[in-house]
N, C-alpha and C positions, 0 to 999 in steps of 0.2 A: 654350273658350267662343267662340261666334260673335262677330265684330267687324264693325260697319258702319264702313267707311272713308270719311271725308269727303274731298272734293277738296283741301282745304287741306293735309292731311297729304301726299298724293301730290305736290302741287305743291312743297311744301317739300323733299320727297325728290328731286325731279327738277331743281330749279333751285338751283345751287350758291350763289347769292347770297342765298338765303332764310335768315332768322334761325335757324330750327330745322332746318336741313338735316341735320345729323348725327343728331339725335333722330328726325327723320322717317324717315331711312334705316333706323334700328334698328327702329322700329315696323313698317315695311313688311316688312323682312327677317324679323322674328320672328313674323309672322302665319303660323300653321300652315296648311298646304295644306288647302283645303276649309273653313276657318273664317273666311272673309272674304266679305262681301256688300256690294253697293252698289246704290243706286237707279240706274236707267238714266241719270238726269241726270248722274251722276258722270263718265261718259265724255265727254259734251259739255262739262261744266265744265272738266275738265282740259285738253282740247284747246283750248278757247277761251282759257284763261289762258295757255297756252303760245304761242298765236298773238299774244295781246296783248303778251306779253313780247318776242316778236320785233319786233312793230311799234314798241314803245317803245325798242328798241335794247338790251334787257337780254341777249338771246341772238341768235345768228345763225341763218340758215336751217339750217345743218348741225347746230346744237345742237337746233333744233326736231325735225329728222328723227331725231337720236339719241335724244331723249327719247321720241318716239312709238314708235320701235323698242324701246326699253327697256320702255316701258309694255306693249306687246303681247307681248313675249317673256318678260319677267321677272316679270310680275304676274299673279296668277290670283285671280279672284273670281267669285262667282255674281252675276247681276243679279237683283235683287228687283223685280218689277213688279206685286206684288199689294197695292198701297197701298189703305188705307181713305181715300178722298179727303176725306171729311168730317172724319176725324181729322186729316188733314194741314192742312186749313183751320183747324180748331179750334186746333191747336198753333201755327200761324203767327200767329193772332190773339192767343192767350194770351201768347205769348212774344215778340211783335213780330219775327217771323222772316220771311224770304222763303219763298215756297212751296217753293223749291228746298231751303233748309236744313231746313224743316219735314219734307220727305220723308225726309231722313236720320234725323231724330229719330223720326218715326213708324215707320220701319223698325226702329230699335233697340228701341223700346217693344214693337212687335208681335212681333218675333222674340226678345224677351228677350235682347238682345245688348248688348255694349259699343258705344260710339260714339267712335271716334278722330277728334278734330278739334282744330285750332288756332284755329278761328273763335271769337272771344270770346262773341258772343251765343249761338251754338249750344252752346258749352261751358256757359254759364250756364244755358241752358234744360235741358240734359242733367242738370245737378246738381239742378235743381228737380224733374225727373222721376225722380230717383234712378237715373240711368243712369251706369255707370262709364265714364270716359274715360281710356284708356291713355296718351293724349298729355299728360296732366297728372301723370304719375308722377314727373317731375323737378320739384323745387321751383323751379328757375329758370324753367321753362316755365310753371308755375302762376303765378308772380309776374308774368311777362309777360302772360299771359292776363288776370289780374286788374287790371292797370294800363294796358294799351295800348288804343288805339282800333283799329277795324277798319283793316286795312292797305289803303290806296288802291291799291297795286299788285295786290291780289287782286280788284279790281273786275271782275266778270265780266259786268256788265250792259251793256257797250258793244256 
């Protein structure tokens, strides 16, 4: 089944200090070839978070370069750019999401796909929309998603 991959999972897979690093690596590794899609914003979000991690001293320039190389060499997805923009806005308003996050949810709904995310608000919205989230298959991860606040280190709005 097709999976929409949120940037939060890819970032967790790439950055060793992320709480769900091992789970994220497994999710990304187990995505069947051709069964992964992302909105175009995914690529910008991932690169921005990596750059912010370097600016904040979490990683070095060499780590950033290695992550970017790994991202382009080891990860394959199709870019979905056929969004229903009114549906994106509606989802953002109904679930109090950013337009960025709503684009992941809209893609999953429209494509009848799973949505892999560690983002609490997006995961909650996916549950309300009856979208399966492979990132919550572990009870420890689900517990964290249910009880944590958004991670300030994941702030991509800078």
